[in-house]
C-alpha positions as CSV (number, residue, x, y, z in Angstrom):
1,X,0.1,0.1,0.1
2,X,2.6,2.4,0.9
3,X,4.6,1.4,-2.3
4,X,1.3,2.5,-4.4
5,X,0.8,5.7,-2.4
6,X,4.6,6.6,-3.2
7,X,4.5,5.8,-6.9
8,X,1.3,7.8,-6.9
9,X,2.8,10.7,-5.3
10,X,5.8,10.7,-7.1
11,X,4.0,10.7,-10.7
12,X,1.4,13.2,-9.2
13,X,4.4,15.6,-8.4
14,X,6.1,15.2,-11.9
15,X,2.8,16.2,-13.2
16,X,2.5,19.4,-11.2
17,X,6.0,20.3,-11.7
18,X,6.1,20.0,-15.6
19,X,2.6,21.7,-15.7
20,X,4.6,24.6,-14.1
21,X,7.1,24.4,-16.2
22,X,5.8,25.2,-19.5
23,X,8.7,26.2,-21.9
24,X,8.7,26.8,-25.7
25,X,8.9,23.4,-26.8
26,X,5.7,22.6,-25.0
27,X,2.2,22.5,-26.9
28,X,0.1,25.4,-26.2
29,X,-2.8,24.0,-24.2
30,X,-5.5,26.9,-25.3
31,X,-8.1,25.6,-27.7
32,X,-10.2,28.7,-28.1
33,X,-8.1,31.1,-29.8
34,X,-9.4,32.9,-32.7
35,X,-6.0,32.9,-34.7
36,X,-3.4,29.7,-35.6
37,X,-1.2,29.3,-32.5
38,X,1.6,28.1,-34.7
39,X,2.3,31.7,-35.9
40,X,3.3,32.7,-32.3
41,X,7.0,33.2,-31.5
42,X,7.8,32.3,-27.9
43,X,10.5,33.6,-25.6
44,X,11.4,32.7,-22.0
45,X,10.7,36.2,-21.0
46,X,11.5,35.9,-17.1
47,X,13.5,32.8,-16.2
48,X,13.4,33.5,-12.5
49,X,9.6,33.4,-12.2
50,X,8.9,30.9,-15.1
51,X,7.5,33.6,-17.4
52,X,6.7,32.6,-21.1
53,X,5.5,35.2,-23.6
54,X,4.2,34.2,-27.1
55,X,3.5,36.9,-29.6
56,X,2.9,37.2,-33.4
57,X,1.3,39.8,-35.8
58,X,-1.8,37.7,-36.6
59,X,-3.5,40.6,-38.7
60,X,-2.5,43.8,-40.2
61,X,-2.0,46.4,-37.2
62,X,-3.2,43.2,-34.9
63,X,-0.4,41.8,-32.4
64,X,-1.5,38.8,-30.5
65,X,0.2,38.0,-27.1
66,X,0.0,35.1,-24.4
67,X,1.7,35.2,-21.1
68,X,1.9,32.2,-19.2
69,X,3.3,32.0,-15.4
70,X,2.7,29.4,-12.5
71,X,-0.2,30.2,-10.2
72,X,1.5,31.5,-7.2
73,X,-1.8,32.9,-5.7
74,X,-1.0,36.3,-6.9
75,X,-1.6,38.6,-9.9
76,X,0.7,38.6,-12.9
77,X,1.2,41.5,-15.2
78,X,2.8,42.8,-18.4
79,X,3.4,46.5,-19.0
80,X,4.5,48.3,-22.3
81,X,6.8,51.2,-21.8
82,X,8.2,54.1,-24.0
83,X,11.5,54.0,-21.9
84,X,11.9,51.0,-19.7
85,X,10.5,52.5,-16.7
86,X,7.2,51.8,-14.8
87,X,5.7,55.7,-14.6
88,X,3.7,56.4,-17.5
89,X,3.5,52.9,-19.0
90,X,0.6,50.9,-19.7
91,X,0.0,47.4,-18.4
92,X,-2.3,44.4,-18.4
93,X,-2.7,42.7,-15.0
94,X,-4.6,39.3,-14.5
95,X,-5.3,36.8,-11.6
96,X,-7.1,33.5,-10.6
97,X,-8.9,34.1,-7.3
98,X,-7.6,31.4,-4.8
99,X,-11.2,30.7,-3.5
100,X,-11.9,29.1,-7.2
101,X,-13.8,32.2,-8.4
102,X,-13.7,33.5,-12.1
103,X,-10.4,35.1,-13.5
104,X,-10.0,38.6,-13.8
105,X,-7.7,40.5,-16.3
106,X,-7.7,44.1,-16.9
107,X,-5.8,47.1,-18.2
108,X,-4.1,49.7,-15.8
109,X,-2.1,53.1,-16.3
110,X,1.1,53.1,-14.4
111,X,0.9,56.8,-13.6
112,X,3.8,56.3,-11.1
113,X,5.4,53.8,-8.7
114,X,2.9,53.9,-5.8
115,X,-0.3,51.8,-5.5
116,X,-2.2,55.0,-5.8
117,X,-1.1,56.2,-9.1
118,X,-1.7,52.9,-10.9
119,X,-5.3,53.3,-12.2
120,X,-7.6,50.6,-13.7
121,X,-9.4,50.6,-16.9
122,X,-7.2,53.4,-18.0
123,X,-3.8,53.4,-20.3
124,X,-3.2,53.8,-23.9
125,X,-3.3,49.9,-25.0
126,X,-5.8,49.5,-27.6
127,X,-7.1,46.2,-26.8
128,X,-9.2,44.1,-29.3
129,X,-12.6,43.8,-27.9
130,X,-13.4,40.2,-26.3
131,X,-9.8,39.3,-26.7
132,X,-8.5,39.8,-23.2
133,X,-8.8,36.7,-21.4
134,X,-7.3,34.6,-18.4
135,X,-7.5,30.7,-17.4
136,X,-5.8,28.4,-15.3
137,X,-4.7,25.4,-17.1
138,X,-2.7,22.7,-15.0
139,X,-1.5,25.0,-12.3
140,X,-0.3,27.8,-14.8
141,X,-1.8,31.0,-15.7
142,X,-2.6,31.9,-19.2
143,X,-3.3,35.7,-20.2
144,X,-4.1,36.3,-23.6
145,X,-4.9,39.6,-25.5
146,X,-4.7,41.5,-29.0
147,X,-3.4,44.8,-29.3
148,X,-4.5,47.1,-32.2
149,X,-1.1,48.8,-33.0
150,X,1.6,48.9,-35.9
151,X,4.3,47.8,-33.7
152,X,4.2,47.5,-29.9
153,X,6.7,48.9,-27.7
154,X,9.7,47.0,-27.3
155,X,10.2,47.8,-23.5
156,X,8.3,45.5,-21.5
157,X,7.7,45.1,-17.8
158,X,6.5,41.9,-15.9
159,X,5.5,41.8,-12.3
160,X,4.3,39.4,-9.5
161,X,1.8,40.6,-6.8
162,X,1.9,39.5,-3.2
163,X,0.9,36.0,-2.5
164,X,-2.8,35.8,-1.4
165,X,-3.7,39.3,-2.1
166,X,-6.0,40.1,-5.1
167,X,-7.6,43.1,-6.3
168,X,-11.2,43.5,-5.4
169,X,-14.2,45.6,-6.5
170,X,-15.1,48.2,-6.9
171,X,-11.7,50.1,-7.3
172,X,-9.6,46.9,-8.3
173,X,-6.5,48.7,-6.8
174,X,-3.3,46.7,-6.9
175,X,-0.8,46.6,-4.1
176,X,2.8,46.8,-4.7
177,X,4.3,44.0,-6.5
178,X,6.4,41.3,-5.1
179,X,9.1,40.8,-8.0
180,X,9.6,42.9,-11.2
181,X,11.7,42.9,-14.1
182,X,12.1,44.7,-17.3
183,X,13.4,43.7,-20.8
184,X,13.8,44.8,-24.2
185,X,12.4,42.6,-27.0
186,X,13.0,42.8,-30.9
187,X,9.5,41.4,-32.5
188,X,11.0,40.5,-35.4
189,X,14.1,38.2,-34.1
190,X,12.7,37.2,-31.2
191,X,16.1,38.2,-29.1
192,X,15.8,40.3,-25.9
193,X,17.9,41.6,-23.3
194,X,17.4,42.4,-19.6
195,X,17.2,45.9,-18.4
196,X,19.2,45.9,-15.5
197,X,18.0,49.3,-14.8
198,X,15.9,52.5,-16.1
199,X,17.8,54.2,-19.0
200,X,18.2,57.3,-16.8
201,X,18.6,55.7,-13.3
202,X,22.4,56.3,-13.0
203,X,22.1,59.8,-14.3
204,X,19.3,60.5,-11.9
205,X,21.1,58.9,-9.2
206,X,24.4,61.2,-9.9
207,X,21.9,64.2,-9.8
208,X,20.6,63.7,-6.6
209,X,23.9,62.8,-4.8
210,X,25.5,65.6,-6.2
211,X,22.9,68.1,-4.7
212,X,22.4,66.2,-1.8
213,X,26.2,66.6,-0.8
214,X,26.9,69.8,-2.4
215,X,24.0,72.1,-1.5
216,X,22.3,69.8,1.1
217,X,25.4,68.8,3.4
218,X,28.8,70.4,2.7
219,X,27.7,74.0,2.4
220,X,25.9,73.5,5.7
221,X,29.0,72.4,7.2
222,X,31.0,75.2,5.7
223,X,28.5,77.7,7.5
224,X,28.8,76.1,10.8
225,X,32.6,76.3,10.6
226,X,32.4,80.1,9.7
227,X,30.0,80.8,12.6
228,X,31.7,78.7,15.5
229,X,35.4,78.1,14.6
230,X,36.6,81.7,14.5
231,X,38.9,81.0,17.4
232,X,41.1,79.0,15.1
233,X,42.0,82.1,12.7
234,X,42.9,81.8,9.8
235,X,42.4,78.1,9.7
236,X,38.4,78.6,10.0
237,X,38.5,80.9,6.9
238,X,40.4,78.6,4.6
239,X,38.3,75.7,5.5
240,X,35.2,77.7,5.1
241,X,36.3,78.9,1.6
242,X,37.4,75.2,0.7
243,X,34.3,73.6,2.1
244,X,31.8,76.2,0.2
245,X,33.7,76.0,-3.1
246,X,33.6,72.2,-2.9
247,X,29.9,72.4,-2.2
248,X,29.3,74.8,-5.0
249,X,31.1,72.7,-7.6
250,X,29.1,69.6,-6.7
251,X,25.8,71.4,-6.6
252,X,26.5,72.9,-10.1
253,X,27.4,69.3,-11.2
254,X,24.3,68.3,-10.0
255,X,22.0,70.7,-11.6
256,X,23.8,70.4,-14.9
257,X,23.0,66.7,-14.7
258,X,19.5,67.5,-13.8
259,X,18.9,69.8,-16.8
260,X,20.2,66.9,-19.0
261,X,17.8,64.4,-17.3
262,X,15.2,66.7,-17.8
263,X,16.0,67.1,-21.6
264,X,16.5,63.2,-22.1
265,X,13.5,62.1,-20.2
266,X,11.0,64.7,-21.3
267,X,9.9,64.8,-17.8
268,X,6.7,67.4,-17.5
269,X,6.4,67.6,-13.7
270,X,9.4,69.1,-12.6
271,X,9.2,73.1,-13.4
272,X,9.0,74.0,-9.5
273,X,11.8,71.7,-8.8
274,X,14.0,73.0,-11.6
275,X,13.0,76.7,-10.8
276,X,14.2,76.1,-7.1
277,X,17.3,74.6,-8.5
278,X,17.9,77.4,-10.4
279,X,17.5,80.1,-7.8
280,X,19.6,78.1,-5.4
281,X,22.3,78.2,-8.2
282,X,22.1,81.9,-8.8
283,X,22.4,82.6,-4.9
284,X,25.6,80.3,-4.9
285,X,27.1,82.3,-7.7
286,X,26.2,85.5,-5.9
287,X,27.9,84.1,-2.6
288,X,31.0,83.2,-4.7
289,X,31.0,86.9,-6.2
290,X,30.4,88.2,-2.8
291,X,33.7,86.6,-1.5
292,X,35.6,88.3,-4.3
293,X,34.1,91.6,-3.3
294,X,34.4,91.2,0.7
295,X,35.4,94.6,2.2
296,X,38.3,94.9,4.9
297,X,37.2,94.7,8.4
298,X,37.8,98.4,9.1
299,X,35.5,99.2,6.1
300,X,31.9,101.0,6.7
301,X,30.4,98.8,4.3
302,X,31.4,95.6,6.1
303,X,28.6,95.3,8.4
304,X,26.0,95.4,5.1
305,X,28.3,92.7,3.4
306,X,28.0,90.7,6.4
307,X,24.2,91.2,6.7
308,X,24.0,90.2,2.8
309,X,26.3,87.3,3.1
310,X,25.0,85.7,6.0
311,X,21.1,86.0,5.1
312,X,21.5,84.8,1.7
313,X,23.2,81.8,2.9
314,X,20.6,80.8,5.4
315,X,17.8,81.4,2.8
316,X,19.9,79.0,0.3
317,X,20.4,76.4,2.8
318,X,16.7,76.3,3.6
319,X,15.7,76.5,-0.1
320,X,18.3,73.3,-0.9
321,X,17.3,71.1,1.9
322,X,13.4,71.9,0.8
323,X,14.1,71.2,-2.6
324,X,16.2,68.1,-2.0
325,X,13.3,66.5,-0.1
326,X,11.0,67.5,-3.0
327,X,13.3,66.1,-5.4
328,X,13.2,62.8,-3.5
329,X,9.5,63.0,-3.7
330,X,9.5,63.6,-7.7
331,X,11.7,60.6,-8.2
332,X,9.7,58.3,-6.0
333,X,13.0,57.4,-4.6
334,X,11.5,55.8,-1.3
335,X,12.0,55.8,2.0
336,X,15.7,54.9,2.2
337,X,16.6,58.3,0.5
338,X,14.2,60.3,2.6
339,X,15.3,58.6,6.0
340,X,18.9,58.9,5.1
341,X,18.9,62.7,4.1
342,X,16.5,63.3,7.0
343,X,18.8,61.9,9.5
344,X,21.6,63.7,8.2
345,X,19.8,67.0,8.3
346,X,18.9,66.2,11.9
347,X,22.2,65.5,13.0
348,X,23.4,68.9,11.4
349,X,20.6,70.8,13.1
350,X,21.2,69.2,16.5
351,X,25.1,70.0,16.0
352,X,23.9,73.7,15.1
353,X,21.8,74.0,18.0
354,X,24.4,72.7,20.5
355,X,27.0,74.9,19.1
356,X,24.4,78.0,19.5
357,X,23.9,76.9,23.1
358,X,27.6,76.8,23.7
359,X,28.2,80.2,22.3
360,X,25.3,81.9,24.1
361,X,26.7,80.0,27.5
362,X,29.9,81.8,26.9
363,X,28.4,85.2,26.6
């Protein structure tokens, strides 16, 4: 009896594993297609999650797609992007409820990286009426659809949702995906490559880091040195100059990267961020010019210069900190960037308060 059960369990396990391991050499187990499935090209779209993508131009200006993936009690999604990034893309997402209910597949507009910006029944994909279907066959989900388009976008996004959590009516909001990847596919040859990161990710990161360290950290440290280290004359002065020039050059580099990034990505929501950045740059240039025109200590104009230099510097620092946090928000960089810079600003603020208290006590 035990031997019989073991053999049965072994073959059942093989059946399940084979069913979940659909491949381009497997026979497509769908019978209700309105086109000849032998026309479909096949690629192993996402090997880590065992995604298989089949596609073909079945009619003039009509492309047919079938995405298959193991049923992991989660939604699966395929998106079409202009630049390889999630924001401003359109996607088709489907799921089979664990309670045995009917499968659901819907189009979504990916307005941003947060769940609130992913809007159901929106997007610019022209789906052929009645072509969007999803079904479960031998522990694998098959999602099929047709698009009216001359040539689909080559940047494709894939995602797997959190286990056991499905969108529900009436809003069908998606929760944050568990896994994701992006590929670029050549529809003619079938060749594809994995996108390691967004095309502008490195430039965006350099833009953020240069501005953060330049305007948002080093220049603040330079201001603290000038205010609280004057007992070490003239060392404080040269340290102050070195820090401010370094911060200015890093910030200038960051702003140049930002302008290049805006031009390459066609961003349309950065006008305020850009205006603040240019304002900070102009104030920085004025501060550098002020250092070159600094009156002697005995000059009657020195007090006015001090008032100008100190207050413009304070306003510039406040604007820089605000704009850095705003930039993190625009980039949807996440809590790590907010938390890291927030802690840094808090440490600098506490240091400034402590030094001010010490200065007051001495008086």
